[in-house]
N, CA and C atoms as an extended XYZ file, in Angstrom:
405
Properties=species:S:1:pos:R:3:atomname:S:1:resname:S:1:resid:I:1 pbc="F F F"
N       -77.628      -11.603        7.043 N   UNK     1
C       -76.539      -11.082        7.609 CA  UNK     1
C       -74.788      -11.761        7.816 C   UNK     1
N       -74.159      -11.169        7.145 N   UNK     2
C       -72.703      -11.615        8.041 CA  UNK     2
C       -72.002      -11.172        8.837 C   UNK     2
N       -71.622      -11.904        9.722 N   UNK     3
C       -71.157      -11.297       11.130 CA  UNK     3
C       -70.187      -10.573       11.251 C   UNK     3
N       -69.004      -10.833       10.238 N   UNK     4
C       -67.942      -10.120       10.631 CA  UNK     4
C       -67.837       -8.613        9.325 C   UNK     4
N       -69.134       -8.608        8.783 N   UNK     5
C       -69.170       -6.590        7.922 CA  UNK     5
C       -69.867       -6.188        8.802 C   UNK     5
N       -68.590       -4.926        8.882 N   UNK     6
C       -69.551       -4.257        9.428 CA  UNK     6
C       -70.523       -3.580        8.393 C   UNK     6
N       -70.505       -2.928        7.624 N   UNK     7
C       -71.647       -2.603        6.765 CA  UNK     7
C       -72.688       -3.166        7.067 C   UNK     7
N       -72.948       -4.877        7.375 N   UNK     8
C       -74.261       -5.140        7.493 CA  UNK     8
C       -74.666       -4.757        8.999 C   UNK     8
N       -73.397       -5.040       10.036 N   UNK     9
C       -73.783       -3.944       11.325 CA  UNK     9
C       -74.362       -2.892       11.043 C   UNK     9
N       -73.998       -2.160       10.445 N   UNK    10
C       -74.044       -0.457       10.229 CA  UNK    10
C       -75.528       -0.378        9.769 C   UNK    10
N       -76.107       -1.415        8.916 N   UNK    11
C       -77.488       -1.463        7.914 CA  UNK    11
C       -78.153       -2.327        8.684 C   UNK    11
N       -78.035       -2.784        9.505 N   UNK    12
C       -79.281       -3.303       10.448 CA  UNK    12
C       -78.867       -2.927       12.219 C   UNK    12
N       -78.256       -1.851       12.284 N   UNK    13
C       -78.623       -1.175       13.818 CA  UNK    13
C       -78.280       -1.380       15.157 C   UNK    13
N       -76.935       -2.904       14.437 N   UNK    14
C       -75.984       -3.009       15.406 CA  UNK    14
C       -74.806       -2.166       15.714 C   UNK    14
N       -74.746       -1.970       15.149 N   UNK    15
C       -73.622       -0.567       15.427 CA  UNK    15
C       -74.509        1.028       14.945 C   UNK    15
N       -74.268        1.648       15.796 N   UNK    16
C       -75.240        2.866       15.563 CA  UNK    16
C       -74.803        4.151       14.563 C   UNK    16
N       -75.247        4.841       13.990 N   UNK    17
C       -74.730        5.234       13.029 CA  UNK    17
C       -76.059        6.884       12.702 C   UNK    17
N       -75.279        7.490       11.895 N   UNK    18
C       -76.246        8.677       11.500 CA  UNK    18
C       -77.609        7.625       10.000 C   UNK    18
N       -78.329        7.605       10.401 N   UNK    19
C       -79.763        7.121        9.894 CA  UNK    19
C       -79.881        8.348        9.030 C   UNK    19
N       -80.370        8.597        7.681 N   UNK    20
C       -80.901        9.290        6.631 CA  UNK    20
C       -82.168        8.620        6.801 C   UNK    20
N       -82.768        7.389        6.192 N   UNK    21
C       -83.943        6.808        5.630 CA  UNK    21
C       -83.586        5.526        5.704 C   UNK    21
N       -85.174        4.432        6.132 N   UNK    22
C       -84.714        3.006        5.816 CA  UNK    22
C       -86.078        2.177        6.131 C   UNK    22
N       -86.058        1.003        5.363 N   UNK    23
C       -87.211        0.191        5.175 CA  UNK    23
C       -87.082       -1.217        5.342 C   UNK    23
N       -87.583       -1.892        4.911 N   UNK    24
C       -87.504       -3.420        5.119 CA  UNK    24
C       -86.156       -3.928        5.068 C   UNK    24
N       -85.476       -3.503        3.512 N   UNK    25
C       -84.594       -3.844        2.749 CA  UNK    25
C       -83.269       -3.162        3.273 C   UNK    25
N       -83.611       -1.697        3.003 N   UNK    26
C       -82.262       -0.698        3.114 CA  UNK    26
C       -81.965       -0.073        3.718 C   UNK    26
N       -81.078        1.016        4.701 N   UNK    27
C       -80.774        1.277        5.602 CA  UNK    27
C       -80.020        2.845        4.804 C   UNK    27
N       -80.345        3.859        4.720 N   UNK    28
C       -78.996        5.254        4.452 CA  UNK    28
C       -78.958        6.311        5.253 C   UNK    28
N       -77.566        6.081        5.111 N   UNK    29
C       -76.697        6.568        6.292 CA  UNK    29
C       -75.424        7.356        5.807 C   UNK    29
N       -75.211        8.524        6.861 N   UNK    30
C       -74.628        9.462        6.468 CA  UNK    30
C       -72.736        8.235        6.260 C   UNK    30
N       -72.447        9.350        5.487 N   UNK    31
C       -70.668        9.084        5.169 CA  UNK    31
C       -70.018        8.587        6.387 C   UNK    31
N       -68.879        8.392        7.610 N   UNK    32
C       -68.583        9.262        8.023 CA  UNK    32
C       -67.553        9.781        7.716 C   UNK    32
N       -66.756        9.252        6.665 N   UNK    33
C       -65.619       10.219        5.858 CA  UNK    33
C       -66.125       10.961        4.854 C   UNK    33
N       -66.956       11.497        4.657 N   UNK    34
C       -67.639       12.538        3.540 CA  UNK    34
C       -66.317       13.171        2.856 C   UNK    34
N       -67.166       12.524        1.308 N   UNK    35
C       -66.778       13.213        0.209 CA  UNK    35
C       -67.148       15.084        0.200 C   UNK    35
N       -68.222       15.447        0.096 N   UNK    36
C       -69.215       16.353        0.301 CA  UNK    36
C       -69.819       16.337        1.455 C   UNK    36
N       -70.598       17.931        1.777 N   UNK    37
C       -71.862       17.740        2.476 CA  UNK    37
C       -72.972       17.150        2.380 C   UNK    37
N       -73.591       15.838        2.903 N   UNK    38
C       -74.210       14.736        2.747 CA  UNK    38
C       -74.386       13.972        1.968 C   UNK    38
N       -72.778       13.682        1.759 N   UNK    39
C       -72.505       12.168        1.313 CA  UNK    39
C       -72.936       10.740        2.211 C   UNK    39
N       -74.127        9.969        1.525 N   UNK    40
C       -74.988        9.138        1.991 CA  UNK    40
C       -74.750        7.947        1.377 C   UNK    40
N       -74.773        6.810        2.235 N   UNK    41
C       -74.435        5.356        1.655 CA  UNK    41
C       -75.504        4.822        1.577 C   UNK    41
N       -76.316        3.628        0.340 N   UNK    42
C       -77.271        3.458        0.770 CA  UNK    42
C       -76.766        1.663        0.715 C   UNK    42
N       -77.630        1.113        1.578 N   UNK    43
C       -76.683       -0.479        2.248 CA  UNK    43
C       -77.853       -1.574        2.960 C   UNK    43
N       -77.992       -2.372        1.725 N   UNK    44
C       -78.819       -3.597        2.076 CA  UNK    44
C       -78.302       -4.181        2.697 C   UNK    44
N       -79.733       -4.379        3.632 N   UNK    45
C       -79.512       -5.300        4.906 CA  UNK    45
C       -79.386       -6.156        5.207 C   UNK    45
N       -79.104       -7.132        3.766 N   UNK    46
C       -78.643       -8.368        3.654 CA  UNK    46
C       -77.738       -8.100        3.146 C   UNK    46
N       -76.612       -8.878        3.066 N   UNK    47
C       -75.088       -9.232        2.773 CA  UNK    47
C       -75.347       -9.652        1.072 C   UNK    47
N       -74.574       -8.495        0.624 N   UNK    48
C       -73.900       -9.444       -0.731 CA  UNK    48
C       -73.118       -8.246       -0.739 C   UNK    48
N       -71.521       -9.625       -1.479 N   UNK    49
C       -70.369       -8.635       -1.596 CA  UNK    49
C       -70.317       -7.434       -3.132 C   UNK    49
N       -70.920       -7.756       -3.544 N   UNK    50
C       -71.019       -6.693       -4.842 CA  UNK    50
C       -71.836       -6.868       -5.950 C   UNK    50
N       -72.123       -6.216       -6.749 N   UNK    51
C       -72.998       -6.094       -7.650 CA  UNK    51
C       -73.471       -7.438       -8.535 C   UNK    51
N       -72.232       -8.422       -8.390 N   UNK    52
C       -72.195       -9.724       -9.058 CA  UNK    52
C       -73.260      -10.332       -8.238 C   UNK    52
N       -73.314      -10.645       -7.146 N   UNK    53
C       -74.053      -11.161       -5.686 CA  UNK    53
C       -75.560      -10.399       -5.714 C   UNK    53
N       -75.393       -9.718       -6.068 N   UNK    54
C       -77.176       -9.097       -5.864 CA  UNK    54
C       -78.289       -9.430       -6.775 C   UNK    54
N       -79.484       -9.949       -5.908 N   UNK    55
C       -80.148      -10.561       -7.298 CA  UNK    55
C       -80.929       -9.207       -7.981 C   UNK    55
N       -81.818       -9.552       -8.814 N   UNK    56
C       -82.393       -8.325       -9.629 CA  UNK    56
C       -83.404       -7.534       -8.610 C   UNK    56
N       -83.965       -8.379       -8.125 N   UNK    57
C       -84.910       -7.916       -7.424 CA  UNK    57
C       -84.201       -6.490       -6.942 C   UNK    57
N       -83.654       -7.359       -5.573 N   UNK    58
C       -82.699       -5.950       -5.035 CA  UNK    58
C       -82.042       -4.971       -5.622 C   UNK    58
N       -81.432       -5.220       -6.924 N   UNK    59
C       -81.224       -4.336       -8.012 CA  UNK    59
C       -81.517       -3.316       -8.357 C   UNK    59
N       -82.875       -3.540       -8.720 N   UNK    60
C       -83.953       -2.636       -8.821 CA  UNK    60
C       -84.311       -1.686       -7.647 C   UNK    60
N       -84.207       -2.121       -6.773 N   UNK    61
C       -85.233       -2.064       -5.634 CA  UNK    61
C       -83.802       -0.584       -5.214 C   UNK    61
N       -82.662       -1.358       -5.282 N   UNK    62
C       -81.557        0.015       -4.758 CA  UNK    62
C       -81.446        1.244       -5.746 C   UNK    62
N       -81.458        1.036       -6.873 N   UNK    63
C       -81.483        2.019       -7.858 CA  UNK    63
C       -82.480        2.773       -7.984 C   UNK    63
N       -83.779        2.637       -7.890 N   UNK    64
C       -84.630        3.076       -7.320 CA  UNK    64
C       -84.755        4.109       -6.349 C   UNK    64
N       -83.767        3.126       -5.054 N   UNK    65
C       -83.585        3.936       -4.155 CA  UNK    65
C       -83.056        4.775       -4.141 C   UNK    65
N       -81.849        5.043       -5.023 N   UNK    66
C       -80.718        5.824       -5.350 CA  UNK    66
C       -81.974        7.155       -5.990 C   UNK    66
N       -82.222        6.715       -7.118 N   UNK    67
C       -83.094        8.243       -7.410 CA  UNK    67
C       -83.916        9.126       -6.530 C   UNK    67
N       -84.684        7.941       -5.491 N   UNK    68
C       -85.433        9.093       -4.639 CA  UNK    68
C       -84.814        9.560       -3.814 C   UNK    68
N       -83.552        9.108       -3.425 N   UNK    69
C       -82.552        9.847       -2.025 CA  UNK    69
C       -81.544       10.707       -2.857 C   UNK    69
N       -81.338       10.906       -4.284 N   UNK    70
C       -80.737       12.183       -4.949 CA  UNK    70
C       -81.952       13.398       -4.838 C   UNK    70
N       -82.895       13.021       -5.364 N   UNK    71
C       -83.942       13.939       -5.121 CA  UNK    71
C       -84.078       14.221       -4.302 C   UNK    71
N       -84.395       13.857       -3.187 N   UNK    72
C       -83.921       14.372       -1.777 CA  UNK    72
C       -83.308       15.106       -1.528 C   UNK    72
N       -82.040       14.907       -1.743 N   UNK    73
C       -80.666       15.092       -1.054 CA  UNK    73
C       -81.023       16.560       -1.389 C   UNK    73
N       -81.092       16.084       -3.141 N   UNK    74
C       -80.827       17.540       -4.022 CA  UNK    74
C       -81.811       18.707       -3.596 C   UNK    74
N       -82.954       18.409       -2.972 N   UNK    75
C       -83.554       19.382       -2.518 CA  UNK    75
C       -83.647       19.545       -1.383 C   UNK    75
N       -82.860       19.540       -0.484 N   UNK    76
C       -82.244       20.056        0.343 CA  UNK    76
C       -81.612       19.878        0.783 C   UNK    76
N       -80.659       19.944        0.006 N   UNK    77
C       -79.358       20.883        0.308 CA  UNK    77
C       -79.057       21.745       -1.186 C   UNK    77
N       -79.741       21.729       -1.882 N   UNK    78
C       -79.157       22.374       -2.710 CA  UNK    78
C       -77.728       22.449       -4.079 C   UNK    78
N       -77.954       21.345       -3.775 N   UNK    79
C       -76.768       21.181       -4.053 CA  UNK    79
C       -76.863       21.477       -6.155 C   UNK    79
N       -75.745       21.676       -6.371 N   UNK    80
C       -75.465       22.024       -7.884 CA  UNK    80
C       -75.311       20.906       -9.173 C   UNK    80
N       -74.858       19.641       -8.443 N   UNK    81
C       -74.942       18.731       -9.326 CA  UNK    81
C       -74.938       16.838       -8.235 C   UNK    81
N       -74.883       16.363       -8.779 N   UNK    82
C       -75.210       15.357       -8.000 CA  UNK    82
C       -74.308       13.724       -8.600 C   UNK    82
N       -73.653       12.976       -7.949 N   UNK    83
C       -72.832       11.794       -8.324 CA  UNK    83
C       -73.423       10.731       -7.632 C   UNK    83
N       -73.727        9.193       -8.077 N   UNK    84
C       -74.130        8.132       -7.606 CA  UNK    84
C       -72.556        7.296       -8.104 C   UNK    84
N       -72.042        6.627       -7.165 N   UNK    85
C       -71.241        5.260       -7.695 CA  UNK    85
C       -71.095        4.580       -6.781 C   UNK    85
N       -70.994        3.518       -7.826 N   UNK    86
C       -71.024        2.512       -6.975 CA  UNK    86
C       -69.875        1.416       -7.671 C   UNK    86
N       -69.155        0.930       -6.821 N   UNK    87
C       -67.495        0.065       -7.276 CA  UNK    87
C       -67.586       -1.249       -6.974 C   UNK    87
N       -66.989       -1.935       -7.750 N   UNK    88
C       -67.058       -3.378       -7.533 CA  UNK    88
C       -65.064       -3.597       -7.627 C   UNK    88
N       -65.066       -4.179       -6.943 N   UNK    89
C       -63.473       -4.372       -6.718 CA  UNK    89
C       -62.970       -3.739       -6.228 C   UNK    89
N       -61.314       -4.343       -5.652 N   UNK    90
C       -60.541       -3.581       -5.208 CA  UNK    90
C       -60.022       -2.404       -6.110 C   UNK    90
N       -59.477       -3.270       -7.412 N   UNK    91
C       -58.908       -2.471       -8.770 CA  UNK    91
C       -60.195       -0.940       -8.486 C   UNK    91
N       -61.283       -1.378       -8.954 N   UNK    92
C       -62.387       -0.322       -8.774 CA  UNK    92
C       -62.457        0.539       -7.833 C   UNK    92
N       -61.871        0.986       -6.601 N   UNK    93
C       -62.110        1.482       -6.066 CA  UNK    93
C       -63.071        0.802       -4.261 C   UNK    93
N       -63.594       -0.362       -4.545 N   UNK    94
C       -64.531       -0.958       -3.891 CA  UNK    94
C       -63.385       -1.550       -2.527 C   UNK    94
N       -63.697       -0.643       -1.002 N   UNK    95
C       -62.705       -1.059       -0.474 CA  UNK    95
C       -63.932       -2.159        1.296 C   UNK    95
N       -64.947       -1.853        0.930 N   UNK    96
C       -65.982       -2.411        2.237 CA  UNK    96
C       -66.493       -3.874        1.325 C   UNK    96
N       -66.003       -4.471        1.361 N   UNK    97
C       -66.558       -5.922        0.886 CA  UNK    97
C       -68.543       -6.198        0.854 C   UNK    97
N       -69.076       -4.914        1.120 N   UNK    98
C       -70.862       -5.136        0.769 CA  UNK    98
C       -71.434       -3.533       -0.048 C   UNK    98
N       -72.166       -4.787       -0.978 N   UNK    99
C       -72.409       -3.816       -1.824 CA  UNK    99
C       -73.267       -2.372       -0.869 C   UNK    99
N       -73.304       -1.497       -2.442 N   UNK   100
C       -73.482       -0.027       -0.901 CA  UNK   100
C       -73.282        0.700       -2.635 C   UNK   100
N       -74.140        1.426       -2.817 N   UNK   101
C       -74.043        3.067       -3.146 CA  UNK   101
C       -73.790        4.526       -2.787 C   UNK   101
N       -73.100        5.154       -3.811 N   UNK   102
C       -72.923        6.319       -2.480 CA  UNK   102
C       -72.997        6.981       -3.153 C   UNK   102
N       -74.480        8.204       -2.418 N   UNK   103
C       -74.631        9.255       -3.389 CA  UNK   103
C       -73.695       10.162       -2.599 C   UNK   103
N       -73.545       11.043       -3.371 N   UNK   104
C       -72.631       12.465       -3.350 CA  UNK   104
C       -72.514       13.655       -3.863 C   UNK   104
N       -73.541       14.484       -2.752 N   UNK   105
C       -74.237       15.544       -3.576 CA  UNK   105
C       -72.634       16.831       -4.212 C   UNK   105
N       -72.901       16.969       -5.024 N   UNK   106
C       -71.841       18.377       -5.697 CA  UNK   106
C       -72.350       19.736       -6.234 C   UNK   106
N       -71.391       20.551       -5.409 N   UNK   107
C       -71.264       22.030       -5.052 CA  UNK   107
C       -70.434       22.130       -5.948 C   UNK   107
N       -70.608       23.765       -6.651 N   UNK   108
C       -69.648       24.433       -7.169 CA  UNK   108
C       -68.187       24.713       -6.586 C   UNK   108
N       -67.163       23.951       -6.824 N   UNK   109
C       -66.422       24.230       -6.318 CA  UNK   109
C       -65.748       23.816       -5.097 C   UNK   109
N       -66.394       22.231       -5.123 N   UNK   110
C       -66.041       21.734       -3.610 CA  UNK   110
C       -64.523       20.826       -3.518 C   UNK   110
N       -63.693       21.039       -4.698 N   UNK   111
C       -62.689       20.178       -5.027 CA  UNK   111
C       -62.240       19.015       -4.881 C   UNK   111
N       -63.752       17.829       -5.669 N   UNK   112
C       -63.954       16.531       -5.723 CA  UNK   112
C       -63.370       16.476       -6.872 C   UNK   112
N       -63.147       15.186       -7.272 N   UNK   113
C       -62.565       14.858       -8.943 CA  UNK   113
C       -63.099       13.937       -8.766 C   UNK   113
N       -63.991       13.561       -9.309 N   UNK   114
C       -64.549       12.209       -9.570 CA  UNK   114
C       -64.420       12.135      -10.503 C   UNK   114
N       -63.984       10.866      -11.405 N   UNK   115
C       -64.210       10.610      -12.998 CA  UNK   115
C       -63.122        9.854      -13.594 C   UNK   115
N       -62.971       10.057      -14.470 N   UNK   116
C       -61.823        9.621      -15.451 CA  UNK   116
C       -61.216       10.218      -16.639 C   UNK   116
N       -60.355        9.689      -16.835 N   UNK   117
C       -58.946       10.311      -17.996 CA  UNK   117
C       -59.825        9.437      -19.253 C   UNK   117
N       -60.264       10.247      -20.061 N   UNK   118
C       -60.733        9.670      -21.203 CA  UNK   118
C       -59.747        8.867      -22.155 C   UNK   118
N       -60.163        7.770      -22.736 N   UNK   119
C       -59.216        6.625      -23.557 CA  UNK   119
C       -59.306        7.609      -24.667 C   UNK   119
N       -58.254        6.897      -25.892 N   UNK   120
C       -58.196        6.750      -27.150 CA  UNK   120
C       -57.715        5.695      -27.793 C   UNK   120
N       -59.083        4.522      -28.392 N   UNK   121
C       -58.702        3.723      -28.747 CA  UNK   121
C       -59.048        3.810      -30.073 C   UNK   121
N       -58.375        3.114      -30.866 N   UNK   122
C       -58.565        3.494      -32.430 CA  UNK   122
C       -59.774        2.173      -32.974 C   UNK   122
N       -60.453        2.705      -34.123 N   UNK   123
C       -61.065        2.406      -34.400 CA  UNK   123
C       -61.671        0.949      -34.563 C   UNK   123
N       -60.056        0.117      -34.853 N   UNK   124
C       -60.386       -1.010      -34.927 CA  UNK   124
C       -59.883       -1.508      -33.722 C   UNK   124
N       -59.481       -1.163      -32.081 N   UNK   125
C       -59.657       -1.392      -30.839 CA  UNK   125
C       -60.821       -1.264      -30.436 C   UNK   125
N       -61.810       -0.555      -30.564 N   UNK   126
C       -63.383       -0.373      -30.671 CA  UNK   126
C       -63.691       -1.306      -31.386 C   UNK   126
N       -63.508       -2.180      -32.475 N   UNK   127
C       -64.510       -2.565      -33.692 CA  UNK   127
C       -64.246       -4.310      -32.569 C   UNK   127
N       -63.038       -4.270      -32.041 N   UNK   128
C       -62.509       -5.720      -31.495 CA  UNK   128
C       -63.294       -5.791      -30.034 C   UNK   128
N       -63.471       -5.066      -29.557 N   UNK   129
C       -64.268       -4.629      -28.131 CA  UNK   129
C       -65.911       -5.116      -28.157 C   UNK   129
N       -66.225       -4.533      -29.445 N   UNK   130
C       -67.859       -4.380      -29.703 CA  UNK   130
C       -67.965       -5.833      -29.779 C   UNK   130
N       -67.228       -6.469      -30.689 N   UNK   131
C       -67.821       -7.791      -31.019 CA  UNK   131
C       -67.364       -8.893      -29.823 C   UNK   131
N       -66.797       -8.049      -28.676 N   UNK   132
C       -66.455       -9.156      -27.540 CA  UNK   132
C       -67.417       -8.734      -26.745 C   UNK   132
N       -68.715       -7.815      -26.556 N   UNK   133
C       -68.983       -7.637      -24.988 CA  UNK   133
C       -70.654       -7.475      -25.810 C   UNK   133
N       -71.060       -7.353      -27.274 N   UNK   134
C       -71.987       -7.443      -28.009 CA  UNK   134
C       -72.982       -8.393      -26.926 C   UNK   134
N       -74.768       -8.229      -26.910 N   UNK   135
C       -75.428       -9.202      -26.498 CA  UNK   135
C       -76.029       -9.177      -27.959 C   UNK   135
């Protein structure tokens, strides 16, 4: 746990919050400023600033929990869709530097616009990028 991290304090019960689920590794809380009804956050109890610091075992557990919680929230809230969002770095929208996953139930006409403007790269650009990133 990192002493100056608010999400560490929330995940470990130092600051009270609305806990939806908890186990040895994670706490799932209701978001204090929700995008939609039922918006929750998955917070690991151990501090990781972002996905790059996250070990593989914790990453696997986090995304397995995201699947479980998405199914649970969909069932309980009767939402029409679901966003699972995980941001890394300020440019990508990360505002708290403790790895977390947003669970955002979606409803028809909920007014949210979570997405991006599709790009139109040329075939040459796509080929160049593919050559750089192919594993």
